[in-house]
C-alpha positions in Angstrom: 100.5 210.0 265.0 100.9 206.9 267.2 103.9 204.4 267.0 106.7 205.2 264.4 104.7 207.1 262.0 106.0 207.0 258.2 109.1 208.2 256.7 109.4 208.2 252.6 112.9 208.0 251.3 112.9 209.4 247.7 116.2 208.0 245.7 116.5 209.7 242.4 113.5 211.2 242.7 112.8 214.3 240.0 114.5 212.5 237.1 117.3 211.4 239.0 118.0 215.4 240.1 117.5 215.2 244.0 116.7 212.6 246.8 115.0 213.4 249.9 113.5 212.1 253.2 110.1 212.8 254.4 107.9 212.6 257.2 104.9 211.5 255.4 104.3 209.7 252.0 104.3 212.8 249.3 104.7 215.2 252.3 107.1 218.1 252.5 111.0 217.4 252.0 112.9 217.1 255.5 115.9 217.2 254.0 117.4 217.2 250.3 120.4 216.3 248.4 120.7 217.8 244.7 122.2 215.7 242.0 122.3 212.6 240.2 122.2 209.0 242.3 121.1 206.4 239.9 122.3 204.7 237.2 120.8 202.8 234.4 124.2 200.8 233.4 125.4 200.3 237.1 123.7 198.7 240.1 123.9 201.4 242.9 124.0 200.2 246.8 122.5 203.0 249.2 122.4 202.5 253.3 119.6 203.4 255.2 120.6 203.9 259.0 118.9 204.8 262.2 121.6 203.5 264.6 122.0 207.4 265.6 119.3 207.9 268.1 116.6 209.7 266.8 118.1 210.3 263.5 117.8 208.7 259.8 120.5 209.0 257.5 120.6 207.9 253.7 124.3 206.7 252.6 125.9 205.6 249.2 128.2 202.8 249.1 130.8 202.9 246.6 132.4 199.7 245.0 135.1 199.9 247.4 132.8 199.9 250.4 133.3 203.4 251.2 130.1 204.9 252.6 128.9 208.8 251.7 126.3 210.3 253.7 123.9 212.0 251.2 121.0 212.5 253.8 120.6 213.1 257.4 117.6 214.2 259.4 117.4 216.4 262.2 116.8 214.6 265.6 112.9 213.3 265.4 110.5 212.8 268.0 111.4 210.0 270.6 109.1 207.5 268.9 109.6 208.7 265.3 112.1 206.0 264.3 110.3 202.9 266.1 110.6 201.0 262.8 108.7 198.0 262.4 108.0 197.7 258.3 109.9 198.9 255.1 108.4 199.0 251.7 110.0 199.9 248.5 108.6 201.2 245.0 109.6 202.7 242.1 107.4 205.9 240.9 106.6 205.5 237.2 109.8 203.9 236.4 111.3 200.3 236.2 113.7 199.4 239.0 115.4 196.5 240.7 115.9 196.2 244.3 118.0 194.0 246.5 117.0 194.5 250.1 119.2 193.2 252.9 118.3 193.8 256.6 121.3 194.0 259.0 124.3 195.6 260.0 126.5 197.3 257.2 
C-alpha cells in the first residue's frame, strides 16, 4: 500500500457498544474500546491525535476539557500516518459532526 494508506476510526459502533481503529475500511480491528461513548442528548467531543510518531490515538474530551485516551494503536509502519485526507460518516444512523483541524 503506497502513501499513508487508510485508517478507519469507529466511534460508538455496534449499537454504541464499542469503538475501534482499523487499518482499512471494514477491516480487522487493530485496537478496541468496549463500552458506550455516544449520547443522543449530549454533544460529545472526540480528538484524533497522531502527534506521537507512528501512533494514532482516539481521545474523549470532557466538558471540563480533560482528555481521556480511549484507543491507542501500536506503532505503525513509517509512512502509515502520512495523513492527507479525512472522511466522516455515519453507518445506518443519523449524526451531527463538527470537525475542527488543529491543535487541542
